[in-house]
N, C-alpha and C positions, 0 to 999 in steps of 0.2 A: 693215600693222598695226604699232602702236608700243606696246611695253611701257614702263612707267615704269622709271627706274633703280632697281635693287633692292638692298636690304640683306639680307645673309644671313651665317651663320657662314662664316668664311674656310676654304676647303678646304685640307686637308693634302696634300702632294704625295708621290708615290712614284715610283721609277724604273719605266720600262716593264717591266724584268725582274721587279720585284716584283709589278706588276699582273698580268703574264702568269701568274706562279705562283699568285696569289690566285684567278684564275678558271679555271685549267687543269682543275680537277676537274669544272667544270660545262660546259666546252666540248664540243660535239658534233662528230662528224666531219662534214666538209663534204658536203653533199648538195643536189641541186637542189630548189628550192621546189616544193611540191606544186601540182598543177593546181587551178585554180579550180573550184568546183562547176559541173557542166555545167548549161546551161539546162534547165529542167524539162520542156519539151515541144519537139517539132520546130517548132511555130509560134513559140516564143520564139526559137529559133536563126535561123529565117528572118527574123524581125523585127529581131533584132540585126544581121544581115548587111545588111539594108536600111538601117538607121540608120548603120552603118559606111560604106557606100558613099556615102551622101549627106553625111555629115560630112567624109569625105575630099574630096568635091567642093568644100567650102568652103576647105580648105587649098590645093587646086589653084588656086583663085581668089585666095587671099591671097598666094601666093608670087610674087615678081618673078622671072621665068624667067631673066633674064641673070645675076642674082646668087645665086639660090637662097635669098634671105632673105625670110621671110614678113613681111607687114605685121602690125600689131597688131590691126586690125579691118577689116571690110568690110561694106557694106550688104547687106540681105537678098536683093537680086536678084543678088548676086555680080558686079556691074559693077566692073571694075578701077578705074574712075574714082571709085568710092566708098571706096577704101582710105583708111586714116587718115593715111598718109604718115610713119610712124615705126615702129620695132620695138625690141625689148629682148632681152637674153640669154635670158630665160625663153621668149619667143616662138620664138627660134631653136631652143632645146632641144626645145620642143614639136613643131616641124616635123620635126626629126630623128627623134624617136621615132614620130611619126605616119606618116612615110614608111616606116619599118620595119614598123609595124603593117599599113599598106596592102599591103605586099608579103606579109606572113605570112598574111593572110586572103584573098589572091588578087585584090585590087583592081588591082594593077599587077604587072608581071613583074619578075624579078630585075634585068634589065638596066636598066629604067627607074629602079628604086629606086636602083641603084648610081650611075647618072648624076646623079640628083637629089642624093643624099648627097654625091657628090664635088664638085658645084658649090657646095653650101652650105659644105662644109669648106674649100674654096679661099677663099671669101669671108671666112669666120670667121678664117682664118689671117692675112688681110690687114687685119682691123679694127684700128683704133687701140685700144690698151689701156693700162692702168697697168702699165708694164713691170716695176717692182720686185716687184710682187705677182703679175703674170701675169693679173690680173683685168680684166674688161671693164666698160666704162661702161654706163650705163643706157639711153641712147637713141641709135639710129643711123638713118640714112636707108636704107630697104631697097632703094632703087633704085641708090644709089651706094656704100653702106657707110660714108659719112662720119659721124663723130661729130657729133651734133646739139648746138648751143648754144642753139637755140630750137625749140619745137615748131611744127607747122603752125598758122598763125594768129598767130604772132609772139611767143608767150609765151616768155620766156627761161628756160633751165634751166642750173643749175650742174652740170657733169659730175660724176656720182656713181657710186661703185663699191659696189654692193649685195651683201651676203653671200647673201641668199636667191636673188636673181636669178642670180648666178653659180653657185649650187648647182644650179639647174635646167638651166643650160647644160651644166655638167659632167656632170650625169646623162644628158643627151642625147648628149654625146660618148662617155661610157662605154658606153652602150647601142649606139651606132653601131659602136664598136670591136669589141664582142662579136658583133653581129648581121651585120656585113659585114667579115670579117677582111681582105679585100683593101684596106680603107681604114683598118685599125687604126693604121698608122704615122702617117697624117695626123691622125686623131682624137686619138691618144695624145700627139702632139707638142704640141698645144694644151693638152690637159688636164693634162699633167704639169708644165706651167709655172704652173699655178694653185695658189697657196698659201693655203689656208683658215686657216692659222695667223695670217695677217695680220689676221684679225678677232677673234682670241681674246684676251680680257683675262684674264690669269692672276690678277689681284687679285680679280676677281669670279667666276672660273671659268665665264664666259659669253661669248658672242660679241656683238659690236656689230652694229647694223643695217647698217653700212657706213661709208664715208669719202669725203671730197673730197680731191683732191690739191692744191687751193689753198684758202686760207681763205675760207669763205663768209660769215664775219663775223656776219651777223645771226642765224644759227641756233644760237648758243652751242655750237660744236663743242668737242671734247676733243682737243688735239694729242697725238700719240704715235706709237710705232713698235713694234708687238708682235712683228714677225717679222724684225727685222734688215734692213729695207729700206735703211737708211743715211740716211734723212731722214724727218722727221715728216710724217704726214698728219693730217687733221682728222676725227676719228671723230664719229659721231652721239652725242648726249648719252645716248641710251637703249641698253640691252642687250636682247637677246631673252631675257627672264627666265622666260617661261612654257614649260613642257616640251611640252605637246600643241599645238604650232603648226607650220606648214609650214617655218620656218627650220631645223628639226632635220635636214633633208636636208643642209644645209651642215655641220652638226656631224658627221653620220655620215661624210660624205666626208672631212672633215678628220681624224677619228679613224682611218679606214681607211688614209689615206695617211701616218699618223704625224706629221701636222702639228699636231694638237691632242691633248692627253693623254687617255687613256681616262676619267680621273676627271671630265672635263667632262660625260659622259653623265648624271651625277648632280648637276650643278651648277645646274640650272634647277628651277623650282618646279612640283611636281605640283598643289598649291595653296599659297598663302601660309600660314604658320603660324597656328595657332589663337590669335590674340591681337588685342586692340583696336588694336594698332599697324597692323593691316591692315583696319580696318573700313570703309575706302573701297572695298573689293572687294565682290563680289556678295553673299555671306552667310557666316555662320560655317561653316567646314568641320568634318568629322569626320576622325579619323585618328590617327596615332601617329608617333613619331620612329623612324627606322632609320639604319643606317650602312652604306655600301658603299664599299669601297676607301678608307676613311678619310674619306669625305665624309658629313656629316650630312644626311639627307633627311627632310623632313616628308611622310610618306605620307598625303596628304590627299585628300579627295573632297568634292564638293558634292552636297547632296540635290536631287533633282528628281523629283517626282511618283512616289514610291515606289522610286526608285533612288538610288544614289550613284555619281557619275562623276568621273573626272579631266577637268576642263573644258578647253576651249581658251581663248584670250584673249578673243575676242568672241562665241563661240557659233556659229560658222559651220561648214559641212560640210568645205570644202576645207582649213581649218586642221588638222582631225583626219585626213582621209582621202586627201589627195593623196599624201603620202609612202608609204603602203602600196600604192599602185599599183606601186611599184618595189621596196620592201623588205618582205618578209613578216613584219611586226612581230608579228602575232598568232600566228605559228608560232614565231618566235624568242623571244618573251616571252609564253608561254601564260598565266602568272599575272598579267600586267600588261596589255599591249595586247590579248591574246586575250580578256580579259574586258571591256575598256573599249570597244573599237570597236563591238561589237554593241549595247551599252547606249547609246552615243552616238547611233547611228542610230535606235534605238528612241525616244530622247528627241526627235529631230527629227520623227519620225512622230507621236508623242504630241502634240507642240505643234501641228502643222498640222491634224491630224484632230480632236483632242479639246479641247485647251486653247483654241486660237484658233478652231477650227471652220471653217477655210477650205475643207475638203474636199480639199486637196492639201498637199504638203509638199516640203521640200528648199530650205533657206535658206543662201545663201552669197554672197559678194561677186560682183556682176554688173553689167551695164548696168541703169540705172534706166529702167523703161518710160516715165517722164515726162521722161527726158532725163538725160544724164550717166552717172556710174558711182557705185555705192553699196555699202557693206558691209551685207549682210543676214545675220541669224542668229537664234538663239534666245537671248534675253537671259540666261536662267537657266543656260544651258550654257556661259557664259563667266566667266572670272575678273574681268574689268573690271566695275566697278560699273554704269556705264551700259550696257555691252554693245552688241552689234549688235541691231537690231530687225528684226522680220519683216514689218512693214507700212509703207505709205507715210506713215502718220501718226506713225511713230516711237513706238509704244506701248511704254513701258518697264515693268518690274516692279521696284519698289523694295522688296526683301525686307529684313526686319530682320536685324541682326547681333546676336544675342542677348547681352545684357549690355553692349553697347557703343553701339548706336544703334537707334532705332526705324525701322521701315519705314513704308510707306504701304499702303492697301488695294489688293488685287490688282485689275487691270483687270476691268471687267465685260463688256467687249467689245473686240475688235480690229478694225482697219480693213481697208484694201485690201492683203491679204497678197501678197507678191512671192515667187514660187518660180522657181528657175533649174534647167533640166533637168540641167546637169552634176552637181548635187548628188545626184540619183537614180542617175546612172551610178556615182558614187563609192560608193553604198550597195549596189550589185548583189551584191557578195561577201557581205555581212552580212545582207541582207534581200531576197533575189532576187525573190520573188514580189511583195512590196510595191512594190519599185522598178519592176518591169515594169508593174504595174497603174497606178502613179502616172504613168509616162511615157505609157502608152497613153491615160489619161484626159486628160492635158494636151494631147496631140495631137488628140484627138477633140473636146474641149470648147472649144478656143480656136483662133484663127488663129496657131498657135504653131509651125508646121512649114513650112519652105520648101525651096528647091532645095539648100541646104547643110545640111539636117538641122534640128534644133530651133533656133529663134531663142533669143536669150540669156536672156530673162526674161519672165515673165507676171505682171501684177497680176490676181489671180484674181477679185476682186469687180467691178472696172470692166471687165475683159477687155482692158485696154490691154497691148500687147505691144511689147517692144523688138526690132524686126526688124533686128538686126545680129548678126554673128558675130565673136567674139573669139578670137584664136589661143590664148590661155591656156585658155579654157573648152572650146574644141573639142579642144585637146590632151589635157585630162583625159578627155574622152569617148573619144577614140581609144585612150588607154592602157587605160582600163577595158575597152573592147571587144577590144583585143588580148589581154588576159588571159582574157576570157570565151571568145573564139572560137579562140584559138591556144594553149590549154593553159598559161596563165600565162607566155607567152613574154616579156612585158615584164619581169616580175619575174626570170625566169631570167637574162636578159641582164645585168641590173644587179647582182643580189644575190650572185652567186657570187664566189669569190675573196676579196680583202682585206676587203670589207664583211662577208661572213659570218664570216671568221676573226677579225676584230677587234671587230665590233659585236654579233654574236649572243651571245657569252658574257656581255656586259654586260646584255643584255636578260633573260637567264635568271636573273640574280641577284635580280631584283626582283619583289615582289608588291604590286600596287596595293590600296588599301583601298576597292574598289568592289564593287558588287553590288546586289541587290534587297532592300528592307526587308521 
């Protein structure tokens, strides 16, 4: 996902000591995250265990045994010959946390889990990385660990160092260190070398999407050196300017490590300000200005069918809800995330069942049942004007921006809606019964379930199914199931310690302008 370069009031800086004093009165004593709500019936728990066992089977097929590196994707029959032939830092992180979940819910024993984790950590330690920042490149060969300069099929790739992808690898390493203390030294040795401050642009108080270590020329990069690497790299032209998107995991980790200042938490947009300067975005927000740690914040929300929500960039589920698989945002920020997450899920349900009338819901980037990969979402739940769409026909909603531009009539019908099961697993915490019913309906009504669990995506009117498994999407499912079946274990491993100490007080400062009309 790509945000436009954003203009905003320049943040004033304070010392870390001053910030700590400002938030000390609101900081709570460290305590483990509360357990997820228990499945409502014994049948639910049995069903969730079955889904976990089958989803883990897909990871067992994705991983290259010799290296412990998972492939990016595999065919629905789990034939190793159908693997994609490439992997990423996110995929590796997903395999690490999924292995721990498989152990914690009893799918593999402790010895097997440790052996798997040790093999993966050994390979990760040997991967070529950008040494000055300690960060990993975007694509590797899972069979050899070699950095890829072209993808299978021959398409060339410029080695890129992504902020969000390294965030998910660091999350997997942190979880592994906490979950398997005998491997803590190995996991921490890799993670401690990763400097998220190398993505942080103090002039914008935001992080960049990433950088190249050689000039890619045609992509209009921005040369710079934010963390004292000693030589310039070439940053993406865009920052991650939207707050409610998945790159915030990199921000949290950087703040927790002292590599990014705490003020950065307030440096991205809840919505853009209420001004015609921003009328290219979805619609006019409601809200007010506030200030936290000297940073001006427009506490904005977008209207959607009787609610006001802090949107994501494109309107997808994983932008909003992948991060709280690991960080208990709704507990740490009860007046912000605690209000927004349930409303966001309700908006996705409302769109699928009532606005579009698909009979199913759960819209998030996934494989396209017609081939390839696509970003799906609910247009009106995103900041971006065009947004992500929920159907194959790319039906958009062109809302007016009152006083600045006119809109177009709302669609009278939607086309072939595409739902992805991982979106419902992300929603389990916030709408348990709705998510269980939706998943059961998808499994019953379509050829959408195979030997590795739910296939990646279903076009619900044509019945076309993408019969592949993606490591990222299966990893989200495993993390959600680990929280449901093992008492929020995934969250407990990641969120305690520095994350809670440094990030929780920031979340407690804020109140979103969200709610029901």
